[in-house]
N, C-alpha and C positions, 0 to 999 in steps of 0.2 A: 504494500500500500504506500503510495507516495506521501511524503511529508507535506504539511501545509502550514501556513503562517497566518496569524491574525494579531491585531493589536488590541490591547485592553488598557483603558486608562484607570488610574487609581488615585486616591487622595494622598497628596504629600502636602504638609502644612507649608503655607507661604513662609518664607520667600524662596522656596525651592520648587523645582518643577520635576515631575517624574513621569516616566513612560514604562509600561510593562508590556512586553510582547512575548508571545509563545513562538519561539523560533522554529521548533519542530515537534511534531507528535508522531511517534512511530508505533505501529501495531505489528507485533510478531505473534505467530500462532503455530505451535508445534503440539506438544502434549498439554501445554497451557497457553493462555493468552498473556501477552505482556505489552503494556502500554508504557512508553517512555516519553516524558514531557521535558523539554529543554527550554527553559525560560530565561530571558534577559530582562533585567530591571536597570534602567538608566536614570540617574538622578543628577540634577544640575543646580548649583547655587546661583541664583539670579541677583543676589545682593552684593554690595561692595564691602561686606564684612565676612569674617569667618563664621560659619554657621554649624552648629552641632544638631544633627537630626537622627531619628531612629526610623528605620524602614522595617516594616513587619510584613511577612508573607507566611503562608503555611503549606504544608504537604498533607496528603490524606493520612488518616490513622485507621488502621484495620482493627475491627472488633471481631473479625472472623478469622480463625486459624487457617482457612483455605486461601486467604488473600494476604499477600505479602507486599509491603512497601519498602523500597530500598532508595535511600537518598544517595545520589552519586556526586552531587556538587551542591553546596560547598563541601570540602573535605571535612570529615568528622572532627579533626583536631582544630579546624578553623571555626566551625560553628555547628551546633547540634540543635535539632528541633526539641522543643519541650514536650511534656506529656500530651499536650493537645495538638502537637504538630506545628506549632508556631516557631518561626525563626526570626530573630531580631538582629539587624545590623545597626550598630551605633557608629555614626560617621561624623567626621569633622571635615567640612568642605571649605576650601579657600574661595574667595570671590571668583566667580566664573568657572569654577572647577566642576568637571563631570566625573561621575563614578559609575562603572558598570558592575552589577552584581549578577552572578550566575547561579541559577537554581535548576537542578536536574534531578528527577526522580523517576522510578519505575514502579509500576503496580502489576503484580502477576496474580492470575486467578485461573481456575479451571475453565476449559473451553465450553463446558455445559452451563456455566454460570453467567448471568448478566449483572454487570455492576453499573447501574444507571448514573451514579454520581460522576462517572468519568466521561460521560458524553458531552 
């Protein structure tokens, strides 16, 4: 299945601007289905002063032992999701500075199962 891309906007408190885009979604199917989401979050400081901000996003949390979620980026030693799946990046951005944050995760589940939250 070919990868597709779409852009999603999300709230970033002024004076910063943010854009979240899903760069790729892959679906693999062998003995199980695996969906991989590759997400890029770009944040830019629009002020003339250094700004400290927190960016929050989340990954799915499985409550079913047949469904596994694997976070591939950021690296576990860099940032780990909390118990609810939230990741928080604390950033200090110089005036005009842009920062790219990479989030990539895979969800694997049996081929005879439908996981509607992933659609």
